[in-house]
C-alpha positions, 0 to 999 in steps of 0.5 A: 687865165687870172685868180680875179678871172677865175672868181668872176666867172664862178659869180657870172654863173650864178644869178640873185632871184630875190628882188630885193638883191637885184635892186641892190645889185643894180644900184652897185653896177648903176655907180660904178659903170654907168655915165652919159654918152654924147647925146645925154643917154645913160650908157653902162660901161662894162669891162668884159663881155660876162659883165655886158651880159649880166647887166642886160640880163638883169635888167630885162629880168628886173623890169621886163623884155626890152628894158635893155638896149645894146647897141654894139658894146654900150647898153642902153636903158630904153627911154620908157623904162628909164624913170621906173629903173632910176625910181626903184633904185633910188637915184633922182632922175635929174641928178647928173649921173656923172657925179658918183653916188652912194647906194641907198640906205633903203636897198641895203638893210638886209644882210642878202643885199649887202652882199649882191652890192658887194658882189656887184662892186667886185665885178665892176671894180675889185680884183685878187692877186694869185694867192700863191704869190702874195694876199692882196685884193683891191677896188679901184673906186671912183669918188671917195664916196664910193670908197667910203661906202664900200668899206662901211659895207665890208666892215659890216661882215668883219672884213678890214679894208684901207684906203689909198690914192693912187694916180688920182684915184681912191683904191680900197684894199685888203691885204689879210688873207683871213679878210679876202678868204671871208670876202671870198665867202661873202660874195659866193665865190666858194671855188676860189675860196676852198683854192686859197684855203688849201694854199693857206694850209700848205704855206702854214704847214711849209712855214711850220716845218721851216720854224722846226728845222731852224729851231733844230738847226739853232739847237744842234749849233747851240749844242756843238759850241756848248760841248766845243767849250766843255772839250776845251776846258776839259782839255785845259785841265788835262794838260795843266792839272791832269785829269786823274787829280781831280775828284773822282766824279768829275774826271770819269766825266771828263775821260766820257766826254772827251771821248765822245765829243758829239754825244748830248747830254743825256747819252753821256749820262747813261754811259757812267756807271752808275747812270746819271741823268742830264742835269747831273751830267750838266752839274759835273760838266759845270764843275769842270768849267769853273775848275778850268776858269779857276786854274787860268785865272790863278795862272794869270795872277802868277804871271802878274806877280799878285 
């Protein structure tokens, strides 16, 4: 089962009990799923059996038994109830239902009603990719007007959404994991939210570990390169000047470094008598490198005759 299916099944398991939220949900379903059949009757085009059952239950609980008429896989509103239903969700019965409409702002005054509308729109139009692979949520809208209202509703809950056109359809999408998590919270998919948050934590910990390992590896590489240059300079002094000709503190430091090529500066300092700190070791090694460079330059001048 997909992550989207898990979310929708969780949402299907609960219902709005307040009438104002039921009307907001029904209006959202109406603009997403309602159309006219060949005879001109309004019919709901639901994507699956669970959405079909939700629409039937919503209509019958909100307006009374037998409001919804189910014929095979299609749902109709009974003729006697149609006008009442359309008026309550602020739709003009004379409007061409094939022209997508927005949800009336009157039905969206309360935060709970906006949540109900967003939830219904997700059930009809939405999907979320498996968060183990990537973070992506999208609503495939039926019109630009619908997409604009959806983006506005999401913004009310600080959820940042974008839009694009794909195969002639307007797609509203969310990429940020924090925004997808907030959407799951808004539409009441709390089990899915917990699963997403656990995956986010695991990914962050894994990324932190990888960064630390990469940092340690880079530092080790840098230290190895520095030690290599130090030993190369000390060997040059040994072969061309003689370490015993150096000042005593530098001579001792040179012998200890060349005998312990893999030790970090702090441990090199502990081998001296008396011990010195990391900065003291670094200072002496830098002096040795400067001396080696000085003698190299003198040798170059000697060979060129200047």
